[in-house]
N, C-alpha and C positions, 0 to 999 in steps of 0.2 A: 476648278479654281481657289483658291485658295483663301476663305473666310479669316481676316483677323479678329481677333475676339477687341471687343472693345473694352474689357477692364480685366485687372488683375487684383489676386486675392491682398487687401492688406492687413496684417495682423496690428489692431490697434494694439495688444497689450505689450505685443514686440517692439513695436517704434515708442512707445512711451517710455517702457523700460531699456533700453537700450541706451548704454552707459557712452556710447560713441556721439549718439544723437543727442543726449542731455546734456553733452558736454560742447554742442555748436551753439553757433551764436544764432539769432533768428534770421539772418541773411543767408549763413549758411545750412540751415534747416530748409529755409524757404527757395536756396537752389537745388537743395539735393532733391527735394521733395518733386520739382519741377522736371531735375534729370530724368527722374524713374518713370515720370507719367512721357517727356519725352522720348525716353528709349523705347516705350512698351508701342509706342505709335511709328516709330521708324520702320523704313523698307526691312530692316533686318531686325528684327521684330528684337527688341530686352537690349539693344546696341547703340552706344553713341559714339559721334566722330570723335577722334583726339588732336582736337583742335581748340585751341583756347576762345579762337573766336567764338566761332560756333557754339564750344559749351557756352560760353558767357551770354551771348541769345538764347538759347533754350534755358539756362537759368535764369532768365529773364534780369539780369542785373549789368551795369556796365561794363567795361574790359578793366578799367581801374578798380572796382569792387571786385569783379570776378578774381584778379590775382591777389587781392589781399585773403579773401577767404576760398580760397579752392583747395589748399592742402587737405583738409581735414574732410572737406566733401569727396574729392578724388580718392583720399585711403580706402572709400566705401567701393570703389570699383577698381576691377583688374584688367589686364590689355590680352584680346585675343590673337592669335596668330595672325587675322587680317589686319590690325594695329586697330580695330575699333573698340571700346569700352564699355563691359558689361559688369551687370549689378550680379554677386552670387545666388544671391536669393531670389533675384528675381529672375534668372535664366533657371532656375531650379521651377519657378513657378511656371513659365512658359513649357519646361518640358513636361511637367504636368499635365498642363493643358491639352498640348499635342497628344501624349499618353491617352489621354481621357477622350479626345475627339477621334483618336485612331480606333479605339477601341468601340466608341458608338455607331463608328461606319459600319465596322466588321458586324456589329449587329445587326444593323439594318440590313447589310448584305445579304446574311444568313437568311434574315428573315424574308427577305425578296425571293432570295433563292427556294424558301421550303413552300413559300406560297406558290411559286410558280411552280414549283417539283409538285404538289398538291393539284394545282389546275390541270395541270398535264398527265398525272395520273386519273384524275377521275374523269377526263373525257378519251382516254384512250383504254383505258379497262374495261372490257366486255362483261355485264353481269355472268354470274356464274349462272347455269341451268340445277333447278333442284332434280337432279334424278331419280331421288324417290318418288316425286307426283307423276314424272314423264313414263316410268318403267314397269310402275305396278299397276297391275292391272288385280281386280275383284278376284278371288276364289273360286267363284262362281262362272265366270265369264270364262278362266284359264278352264274348268272343268268341261262346259260348253263344247267347247274347241276340239278336245278332246274326243 
């Protein structure tokens, strides 16, 4: 089962220092951040439909406003071969989270295998006999037998 992450990294300094975001109007900034959030929650994570009506709804603006503000907002997105839109930075974040999650799963699997192997070894290996205790007889007993 694939568990979707409820959050993505948001680098405040990068956001506030971005020249392209600084040039956006309030409605454009609102639309952009709403689209980033909506993209993260889509079934195809970090992507959006390439449809103006759907994008206006996800940006939480009416279609008239969307048509007035969309150019600088959509400039922050690229088109996938599937026809869906994505933001480069957000897609990189998704890939980073996937890599981290896969590495964590691999660590857990190795830990589980090691624990199972330890239990298996502990129950199947017989203790070795101490040959020094069982084969050595006191010298006095050896002399009596002769």
